HTML snippet that shows the backbone in 3Dmol.js (N, CA, C, O; Angstrom):
<script src="https://3Dmol.org/build/3Dmol-min.js"></script>
<div id="view" style="width:600px;height:400px;position:relative"></div>
<script>
const pdb = `
ATOM      1  N   MET A   1     -19.319  16.151  -1.233  1.00  0.00           N
ATOM      2  CA  MET A   1     -18.424  15.061  -1.567  1.00  0.00           C
ATOM      3  C   MET A   1     -17.392  15.511  -2.604  1.00  0.00           C
ATOM      4  O   MET A   1     -16.204  15.213  -2.487  1.00  0.00           O
ATOM      5  N   LYS A   2     -17.867  16.225  -3.607  1.00  0.00           N
ATOM      6  CA  LYS A   2     -16.961  16.663  -4.664  1.00  0.00           C
ATOM      7  C   LYS A   2     -15.899  17.616  -4.114  1.00  0.00           C
ATOM      8  O   LYS A   2     -14.735  17.543  -4.506  1.00  0.00           O
ATOM      9  N   LYS A   3     -16.300  18.512  -3.203  1.00  0.00           N
ATOM     10  CA  LYS A   3     -15.336  19.455  -2.612  1.00  0.00           C
ATOM     11  C   LYS A   3     -14.270  18.707  -1.818  1.00  0.00           C
ATOM     12  O   LYS A   3     -13.086  19.030  -1.907  1.00  0.00           O
ATOM     13  N   SER A   4     -14.689  17.711  -1.045  1.00  0.00           N
ATOM     14  CA  SER A   4     -13.712  16.971  -0.241  1.00  0.00           C
ATOM     15  C   SER A   4     -12.761  16.178  -1.135  1.00  0.00           C
ATOM     16  O   SER A   4     -11.580  16.039  -0.817  1.00  0.00           O
ATOM     17  N   TRP A   5     -13.271  15.659  -2.250  1.00  0.00           N
ATOM     18  CA  TRP A   5     -12.406  14.944  -3.198  1.00  0.00           C
ATOM     19  C   TRP A   5     -11.342  15.877  -3.776  1.00  0.00           C
ATOM     20  O   TRP A   5     -10.168  15.514  -3.857  1.00  0.00           O
ATOM     21  N   HIS A   6     -11.758  17.083  -4.178  1.00  0.00           N
ATOM     22  CA  HIS A   6     -10.796  18.046  -4.729  1.00  0.00           C
ATOM     23  C   HIS A   6      -9.786  18.480  -3.675  1.00  0.00           C
ATOM     24  O   HIS A   6      -8.610  18.674  -3.982  1.00  0.00           O
ATOM     25  N   LYS A   7     -10.240  18.634  -2.438  1.00  0.00           N
ATOM     26  CA  LYS A   7      -9.321  18.999  -1.361  1.00  0.00           C
ATOM     27  C   LYS A   7      -8.282  17.888  -1.147  1.00  0.00           C
ATOM     28  O   LYS A   7      -7.093  18.165  -0.990  1.00  0.00           O
ATOM     29  N   MET A   8      -8.737  16.645  -1.143  1.00  0.00           N
ATOM     30  CA  MET A   8      -7.825  15.528  -0.955  1.00  0.00           C
ATOM     31  C   MET A   8      -6.818  15.442  -2.110  1.00  0.00           C
ATOM     32  O   MET A   8      -5.632  15.209  -1.877  1.00  0.00           O
ATOM     33  N   ARG A   9      -7.278  15.626  -3.333  1.00  0.00           N
ATOM     34  CA  ARG A   9      -6.359  15.595  -4.484  1.00  0.00           C
ATOM     35  C   ARG A   9      -5.323  16.694  -4.389  1.00  0.00           C
ATOM     36  O   ARG A   9      -4.175  16.511  -4.795  1.00  0.00           O
ATOM     37  N   GLY A  10      -5.731  17.857  -3.844  1.00  0.00           N
ATOM     38  CA  GLY A  10      -4.773  18.941  -3.661  1.00  0.00           C
ATOM     39  C   GLY A  10      -3.711  18.594  -2.634  1.00  0.00           C
ATOM     40  O   GLY A  10      -2.547  18.968  -2.783  1.00  0.00           O
ATOM     41  N   GLN A  11      -4.112  17.879  -1.590  1.00  0.00           N
ATOM     42  CA  GLN A  11      -3.166  17.509  -0.532  1.00  0.00           C
ATOM     43  C   GLN A  11      -2.326  16.301  -0.913  1.00  0.00           C
ATOM     44  O   GLN A  11      -1.135  16.253  -0.605  1.00  0.00           O
ATOM     45  N   PHE A  12      -2.934  15.321  -1.584  1.00  0.00           N
ATOM     46  CA  PHE A  12      -2.264  14.071  -1.909  1.00  0.00           C
ATOM     47  C   PHE A  12      -2.248  13.845  -3.402  1.00  0.00           C
ATOM     48  O   PHE A  12      -2.576  12.758  -3.879  1.00  0.00           O
ATOM     49  N   GLY A  13      -1.871  14.857  -4.129  1.00  0.00           N
ATOM     50  CA  GLY A  13      -1.884  14.809  -5.588  1.00  0.00           C
ATOM     51  C   GLY A  13      -0.813  13.921  -6.167  1.00  0.00           C
ATOM     52  O   GLY A  13      -0.269  13.065  -5.468  1.00  0.00           O
ATOM     53  N   PRO A  14      -0.500  14.110  -7.433  1.00  0.00           N
ATOM     54  CA  PRO A  14       0.421  13.207  -8.133  1.00  0.00           C
ATOM     55  C   PRO A  14       1.838  13.223  -7.585  1.00  0.00           C
ATOM     56  O   PRO A  14       2.591  12.285  -7.847  1.00  0.00           O
ATOM     57  N   ASN A  15       2.234  14.240  -6.840  1.00  0.00           N
ATOM     58  CA  ASN A  15       3.592  14.286  -6.306  1.00  0.00           C
ATOM     59  C   ASN A  15       3.689  13.689  -4.919  1.00  0.00           C
ATOM     60  O   ASN A  15       4.748  13.756  -4.296  1.00  0.00           O
ATOM     61  N   HIS A  16       2.610  13.107  -4.420  1.00  0.00           N
ATOM     62  CA  HIS A  16       2.618  12.495  -3.095  1.00  0.00           C
ATOM     63  C   HIS A  16       2.822  10.990  -3.224  1.00  0.00           C
ATOM     64  O   HIS A  16       2.286  10.369  -4.142  1.00  0.00           O
ATOM     65  N   GLY A  17       3.579  10.409  -2.328  1.00  0.00           N
ATOM     66  CA  GLY A  17       3.713   8.953  -2.312  1.00  0.00           C
ATOM     67  C   GLY A  17       5.044   8.422  -2.797  1.00  0.00           C
ATOM     68  O   GLY A  17       5.236   7.207  -2.814  1.00  0.00           O
ATOM     69  N   GLY A  18       5.968   9.274  -3.189  1.00  0.00           N
ATOM     70  CA  GLY A  18       7.305   8.815  -3.514  1.00  0.00           C
ATOM     71  C   GLY A  18       7.550   8.436  -4.955  1.00  0.00           C
ATOM     72  O   GLY A  18       8.702   8.221  -5.332  1.00  0.00           O
ATOM     73  N   HIS A  19       6.521   8.343  -5.780  1.00  0.00           N
ATOM     74  CA  HIS A  19       6.765   7.978  -7.171  1.00  0.00           C
ATOM     75  C   HIS A  19       6.668   9.184  -8.087  1.00  0.00           C
ATOM     76  O   HIS A  19       6.899   9.059  -9.290  1.00  0.00           O
ATOM     77  N   HIS A  20       6.332  10.350  -7.548  1.00  0.00           N
ATOM     78  CA  HIS A  20       6.346  11.627  -8.261  1.00  0.00           C
ATOM     79  C   HIS A  20       5.515  11.606  -9.540  1.00  0.00           C
ATOM     80  O   HIS A  20       5.886  12.212 -10.544  1.00  0.00           O
ATOM     81  N   GLY A  21       4.394  10.906  -9.490  1.00  0.00           N
ATOM     82  CA  GLY A  21       3.467  10.919 -10.612  1.00  0.00           C
ATOM     83  C   GLY A  21       3.841  10.033 -11.778  1.00  0.00           C
ATOM     84  O   GLY A  21       3.178  10.059 -12.814  1.00  0.00           O
ATOM     85  N   LYS A  22       4.898   9.249 -11.624  1.00  0.00           N
ATOM     86  CA  LYS A  22       5.300   8.363 -12.720  1.00  0.00           C
ATOM     87  C   LYS A  22       4.363   7.159 -12.772  1.00  0.00           C
ATOM     88  O   LYS A  22       3.912   6.680 -11.732  1.00  0.00           O
ATOM     89  N   PRO A  23       4.069   6.670 -13.969  1.00  0.00           N
ATOM     90  CA  PRO A  23       3.304   5.421 -14.071  1.00  0.00           C
ATOM     91  C   PRO A  23       4.102   4.253 -13.485  1.00  0.00           C
ATOM     92  O   PRO A  23       5.332   4.291 -13.446  1.00  0.00           O
ATOM     93  N   ALA A  24       3.403   3.232 -13.037  1.00  0.00           N
ATOM     94  CA  ALA A  24       4.060   2.104 -12.363  1.00  0.00           C
ATOM     95  C   ALA A  24       5.131   1.446 -13.217  1.00  0.00           C
ATOM     96  O   ALA A  24       6.143   0.996 -12.680  1.00  0.00           O
ATOM     97  N   HIS A  25       4.942   1.375 -14.526  1.00  0.00           N
ATOM     98  CA  HIS A  25       5.943   0.703 -15.363  1.00  0.00           C
ATOM     99  C   HIS A  25       7.251   1.499 -15.480  1.00  0.00           C
ATOM    100  O   HIS A  25       8.228   0.999 -16.039  1.00  0.00           O
ATOM    101  N   GLU A  26       7.274   2.733 -14.958  1.00  0.00           N
ATOM    102  CA  GLU A  26       8.500   3.535 -14.993  1.00  0.00           C
ATOM    103  C   GLU A  26       9.178   3.626 -13.628  1.00  0.00           C
ATOM    104  O   GLU A  26      10.183   4.325 -13.494  1.00  0.00           O
ATOM    105  N   TRP A  27       8.654   2.935 -12.606  1.00  0.00           N
ATOM    106  CA  TRP A  27       9.264   2.985 -11.276  1.00  0.00           C
ATOM    107  C   TRP A  27      10.605   2.268 -11.277  1.00  0.00           C
ATOM    108  O   TRP A  27      10.798   1.284 -11.992  1.00  0.00           O
ATOM    109  N   THR A  28      11.523   2.771 -10.472  1.00  0.00           N
ATOM    110  CA  THR A  28      12.823   2.111 -10.333  1.00  0.00           C
ATOM    111  C   THR A  28      12.673   0.931  -9.366  1.00  0.00           C
ATOM    112  O   THR A  28      11.669   0.806  -8.665  1.00  0.00           O
ATOM    113  N   GLU A  29      13.682   0.086  -9.345  1.00  0.00           N
ATOM    114  CA  GLU A  29      13.673  -1.058  -8.418  1.00  0.00           C
ATOM    115  C   GLU A  29      13.604  -0.576  -6.970  1.00  0.00           C
ATOM    116  O   GLU A  29      12.948  -1.199  -6.135  1.00  0.00           O
ATOM    117  N   GLU A  30      14.281   0.530  -6.677  1.00  0.00           N
ATOM    118  CA  GLU A  30      14.270   1.069  -5.318  1.00  0.00           C
ATOM    119  C   GLU A  30      12.863   1.547  -4.928  1.00  0.00           C
ATOM    120  O   GLU A  30      12.414   1.308  -3.806  1.00  0.00           O
ATOM    121  N   GLU A  31      12.180   2.210  -5.843  1.00  0.00           N
ATOM    122  CA  GLU A  31      10.813   2.671  -5.572  1.00  0.00           C
ATOM    123  C   GLU A  31       9.875   1.488  -5.357  1.00  0.00           C
ATOM    124  O   GLU A  31       9.011   1.533  -4.481  1.00  0.00           O
ATOM    125  N   ILE A  32      10.035   0.448  -6.134  1.00  0.00           N
ATOM    126  CA  ILE A  32       9.210  -0.759  -5.983  1.00  0.00           C
ATOM    127  C   ILE A  32       9.486  -1.409  -4.626  1.00  0.00           C
ATOM    128  O   ILE A  32       8.556  -1.813  -3.929  1.00  0.00           O
ATOM    129  N   ALA A  33      10.750  -1.509  -4.256  1.00  0.00           N
ATOM    130  CA  ALA A  33      11.108  -2.106  -2.970  1.00  0.00           C
ATOM    131  C   ALA A  33      10.533  -1.298  -1.807  1.00  0.00           C
ATOM    132  O   ALA A  33      10.042  -1.868  -0.833  1.00  0.00           O
ATOM    133  N   ASN A  34      10.597   0.037  -1.913  1.00  0.00           N
ATOM    134  CA  ASN A  34      10.051   0.894  -0.852  1.00  0.00           C
ATOM    135  C   ASN A  34       8.540   0.712  -0.733  1.00  0.00           C
ATOM    136  O   ASN A  34       8.017   0.615   0.377  1.00  0.00           O
ATOM    137  N   LYS A  35       7.847   0.665  -1.845  1.00  0.00           N
ATOM    138  CA  LYS A  35       6.396   0.486  -1.821  1.00  0.00           C
ATOM    139  C   LYS A  35       6.016  -0.889  -1.287  1.00  0.00           C
ATOM    140  O   LYS A  35       5.046  -1.022  -0.540  1.00  0.00           O
ATOM    141  N   THR A  36       6.780  -1.914  -1.670  1.00  0.00           N
ATOM    142  CA  THR A  36       6.523  -3.256  -1.176  1.00  0.00           C
ATOM    143  C   THR A  36       6.712  -3.322   0.330  1.00  0.00           C
ATOM    144  O   THR A  36       5.887  -3.910   1.029  1.00  0.00           O
ATOM    145  N   MET A  37       7.777  -2.733   0.838  1.00  0.00           N
ATOM    146  CA  MET A  37       8.040  -2.722   2.269  1.00  0.00           C
ATOM    147  C   MET A  37       6.938  -1.977   3.008  1.00  0.00           C
ATOM    148  O   MET A  37       6.469  -2.431   4.052  1.00  0.00           O
ATOM    149  N   TRP A  38       6.523  -0.832   2.468  1.00  0.00           N
ATOM    150  CA  TRP A  38       5.453  -0.046   3.095  1.00  0.00           C
ATOM    151  C   TRP A  38       4.175  -0.876   3.156  1.00  0.00           C
ATOM    152  O   TRP A  38       3.509  -0.913   4.191  1.00  0.00           O
ATOM    153  N   TRP A  39       3.829  -1.541   2.056  1.00  0.00           N
ATOM    154  CA  TRP A  39       2.597  -2.335   1.995  1.00  0.00           C
ATOM    155  C   TRP A  39       2.645  -3.485   2.999  1.00  0.00           C
ATOM    156  O   TRP A  39       1.668  -3.722   3.710  1.00  0.00           O
ATOM    157  N   LYS A  40       3.760  -4.198   3.067  1.00  0.00           N
ATOM    158  CA  LYS A  40       3.882  -5.307   3.995  1.00  0.00           C
ATOM    159  C   LYS A  40       3.777  -4.837   5.436  1.00  0.00           C
ATOM    160  O   LYS A  40       3.143  -5.498   6.258  1.00  0.00           O
ATOM    161  N   ASN A  41       4.388  -3.708   5.750  1.00  0.00           N
ATOM    162  CA  ASN A  41       4.291  -3.166   7.108  1.00  0.00           C
ATOM    163  C   ASN A  41       2.869  -2.745   7.439  1.00  0.00           C
ATOM    164  O   ASN A  41       2.401  -2.973   8.554  1.00  0.00           O
ATOM    165  N   MET A  42       2.177  -2.133   6.485  1.00  0.00           N
ATOM    166  CA  MET A  42       0.812  -1.696   6.720  1.00  0.00           C
ATOM    167  C   MET A  42      -0.114  -2.896   6.946  1.00  0.00           C
ATOM    168  O   MET A  42      -0.885  -2.906   7.905  1.00  0.00           O
ATOM    169  N   VAL A  43      -0.045  -3.896   6.081  1.00  0.00           N
ATOM    170  CA  VAL A  43      -0.896  -5.080   6.207  1.00  0.00           C
ATOM    171  C   VAL A  43      -0.520  -5.861   7.464  1.00  0.00           C
ATOM    172  O   VAL A  43      -1.403  -6.317   8.189  1.00  0.00           O
ATOM    173  N   GLY A  44       0.760  -6.021   7.730  1.00  0.00           N
ATOM    174  CA  GLY A  44       1.209  -6.731   8.922  1.00  0.00           C
ATOM    175  C   GLY A  44       0.754  -6.049  10.199  1.00  0.00           C
ATOM    176  O   GLY A  44       0.341  -6.721  11.145  1.00  0.00           O
ATOM    177  N   GLY A  45       0.824  -4.718  10.241  1.00  0.00           N
ATOM    178  CA  GLY A  45       0.345  -3.975  11.404  1.00  0.00           C
ATOM    179  C   GLY A  45      -1.142  -4.156  11.616  1.00  0.00           C
ATOM    180  O   GLY A  45      -1.600  -4.312  12.748  1.00  0.00           O
ATOM    181  N   PHE A  46      -1.903  -4.136  10.525  1.00  0.00           N
ATOM    182  CA  PHE A  46      -3.347  -4.347  10.612  1.00  0.00           C
ATOM    183  C   PHE A  46      -3.645  -5.747  11.129  1.00  0.00           C
ATOM    184  O   PHE A  46      -4.498  -5.918  12.000  1.00  0.00           O
ATOM    185  N   MET A  47      -2.947  -6.751  10.598  1.00  0.00           N
ATOM    186  CA  MET A  47      -3.182  -8.122  11.028  1.00  0.00           C
ATOM    187  C   MET A  47      -2.834  -8.309  12.496  1.00  0.00           C
ATOM    188  O   MET A  47      -3.549  -9.002  13.220  1.00  0.00           O
ATOM    189  N   ASN A  48      -1.738  -7.695  12.945  1.00  0.00           N
ATOM    190  CA  ASN A  48      -1.362  -7.789  14.348  1.00  0.00           C
ATOM    191  C   ASN A  48      -2.424  -7.172  15.250  1.00  0.00           C
ATOM    192  O   ASN A  48      -2.711  -7.701  16.324  1.00  0.00           O
ATOM    193  N   LYS A  49      -3.008  -6.058  14.820  1.00  0.00           N
ATOM    194  CA  LYS A  49      -4.078  -5.441  15.600  1.00  0.00           C
ATOM    195  C   LYS A  49      -5.313  -6.334  15.669  1.00  0.00           C
ATOM    196  O   LYS A  49      -6.071  -6.286  16.638  1.00  0.00           O
ATOM    197  N   MET A  50      -5.508  -7.151  14.632  1.00  0.00           N
ATOM    198  CA  MET A  50      -6.650  -8.060  14.606  1.00  0.00           C
ATOM    199  C   MET A  50      -6.343  -9.373  15.343  1.00  0.00           C
ATOM    200  O   MET A  50      -7.212 -10.238  15.453  1.00  0.00           O
ATOM    201  N   GLY A  51      -5.124  -9.521  15.841  1.00  0.00           N
ATOM    202  CA  GLY A  51      -4.757 -10.702  16.596  1.00  0.00           C
ATOM    203  C   GLY A  51      -4.230 -11.856  15.765  1.00  0.00           C
ATOM    204  O   GLY A  51      -4.193 -12.992  16.236  1.00  0.00           O
ATOM    205  N   VAL A  52      -3.822 -11.580  14.532  1.00  0.00           N
ATOM    206  CA  VAL A  52      -3.286 -12.618  13.645  1.00  0.00           C
ATOM    207  C   VAL A  52      -1.764 -12.478  13.589  1.00  0.00           C
ATOM    208  O   VAL A  52      -1.244 -11.376  13.415  1.00  0.00           O
ATOM    209  N   ASP A  53      -1.064 -13.586  13.735  1.00  0.00           N
ATOM    210  CA  ASP A  53       0.390 -13.568  13.621  1.00  0.00           C
ATOM    211  C   ASP A  53       0.751 -13.573  12.141  1.00  0.00           C
ATOM    212  O   ASP A  53       0.646 -14.605  11.478  1.00  0.00           O
ATOM    213  N   SER A  54       1.174 -12.427  11.624  1.00  0.00           N
ATOM    214  CA  SER A  54       1.438 -12.299  10.188  1.00  0.00           C
ATOM    215  C   SER A  54       2.628 -13.142   9.730  1.00  0.00           C
ATOM    216  O   SER A  54       2.750 -13.441   8.542  1.00  0.00           O
ATOM    217  N   GLU A  55       3.503 -13.526  10.655  1.00  0.00           N
ATOM    218  CA  GLU A  55       4.653 -14.360  10.281  1.00  0.00           C
ATOM    219  C   GLU A  55       4.221 -15.790   9.975  1.00  0.00           C
ATOM    220  O   GLU A  55       4.849 -16.462   9.157  1.00  0.00           O
ATOM    221  N   LYS A  56       3.158 -16.261  10.621  1.00  0.00           N
ATOM    222  CA  LYS A  56       2.691 -17.639  10.447  1.00  0.00           C
ATOM    223  C   LYS A  56       1.489 -17.732   9.515  1.00  0.00           C
ATOM    224  O   LYS A  56       0.991 -18.830   9.267  1.00  0.00           O
ATOM    225  N   PHE A  57       1.021 -16.622   9.002  1.00  0.00           N
ATOM    226  CA  PHE A  57      -0.165 -16.595   8.166  1.00  0.00           C
ATOM    227  C   PHE A  57       0.120 -17.233   6.815  1.00  0.00           C
ATOM    228  O   PHE A  57       1.128 -16.917   6.182  1.00  0.00           O
ATOM    229  N   ASP A  58      -0.753 -18.126   6.368  1.00  0.00           N
ATOM    230  CA  ASP A  58      -0.588 -18.819   5.092  1.00  0.00           C
ATOM    231  C   ASP A  58      -1.358 -18.075   3.999  1.00  0.00           C
ATOM    232  O   ASP A  58      -2.570 -18.243   3.869  1.00  0.00           O
ATOM    233  N   TRP A  59      -0.661 -17.259   3.219  1.00  0.00           N
ATOM    234  CA  TRP A  59      -1.296 -16.422   2.208  1.00  0.00           C
ATOM    235  C   TRP A  59      -1.909 -17.259   1.091  1.00  0.00           C
ATOM    236  O   TRP A  59      -2.980 -16.914   0.593  1.00  0.00           O
ATOM    237  N   LYS A  60      -1.261 -18.349   0.684  1.00  0.00           N
ATOM    238  CA  LYS A  60      -1.789 -19.174  -0.405  1.00  0.00           C
ATOM    239  C   LYS A  60      -3.132 -19.804  -0.017  1.00  0.00           C
ATOM    240  O   LYS A  60      -4.065 -19.840  -0.819  1.00  0.00           O
ATOM    241  N   GLU A  61      -3.215 -20.297   1.222  1.00  0.00           N
ATOM    242  CA  GLU A  61      -4.472 -20.887   1.679  1.00  0.00           C
ATOM    243  C   GLU A  61      -5.580 -19.830   1.762  1.00  0.00           C
ATOM    244  O   GLU A  61      -6.720 -20.085   1.372  1.00  0.00           O
ATOM    245  N   ALA A  62      -5.246 -18.679   2.257  1.00  0.00           N
ATOM    246  CA  ALA A  62      -6.235 -17.604   2.367  1.00  0.00           C
ATOM    247  C   ALA A  62      -6.736 -17.183   0.985  1.00  0.00           C
ATOM    248  O   ALA A  62      -7.927 -16.928   0.805  1.00  0.00           O
ATOM    249  N   LYS A  63      -5.842 -17.113   0.025  1.00  0.00           N
ATOM    250  CA  LYS A  63      -6.226 -16.725  -1.329  1.00  0.00           C
ATOM    251  C   LYS A  63      -7.196 -17.749  -1.932  1.00  0.00           C
ATOM    252  O   LYS A  63      -8.160 -17.374  -2.598  1.00  0.00           O
ATOM    253  N   GLN A  64      -6.944 -19.018  -1.701  1.00  0.00           N
ATOM    254  CA  GLN A  64      -7.829 -20.063  -2.219  1.00  0.00           C
ATOM    255  C   GLN A  64      -9.209 -19.996  -1.567  1.00  0.00           C
ATOM    256  O   GLN A  64     -10.225 -20.196  -2.232  1.00  0.00           O
ATOM    257  N   GLN A  65      -9.242 -19.717  -0.271  1.00  0.00           N
ATOM    258  CA  GLN A  65     -10.511 -19.658   0.445  1.00  0.00           C
ATOM    259  C   GLN A  65     -11.326 -18.436   0.039  1.00  0.00           C
ATOM    260  O   GLN A  65     -12.552 -18.509  -0.045  1.00  0.00           O
ATOM    261  N   TRP A  66     -10.658 -17.321  -0.210  1.00  0.00           N
ATOM    262  CA  TRP A  66     -11.370 -16.084  -0.561  1.00  0.00           C
ATOM    263  C   TRP A  66     -11.720 -16.094  -2.017  1.00  0.00           C
ATOM    264  O   TRP A  66     -12.323 -15.143  -2.513  1.00  0.00           O
TER     265      TRP A  66
END
`;
const viewer = $3Dmol.createViewer("view");
viewer.addModel(pdb, "pdb");
viewer.setStyle({}, {cartoon: {color: "spectrum"}});
viewer.zoomTo();
viewer.render();
</script>
């Protein structure tokens, strides 16, 4: 397990992901927008695969129920 963790850190280390190792409070507005868009696309794609229409999904209701 430890070897695989080190291998993953080598492949996806601090320079991976578009923020170049900067802490979140130092991200630019463009970096935040890119990450937000990526997250929405990832979650929306997952929901579509599960058969949920992400455009009609009520996030506030789901948050209260969970």
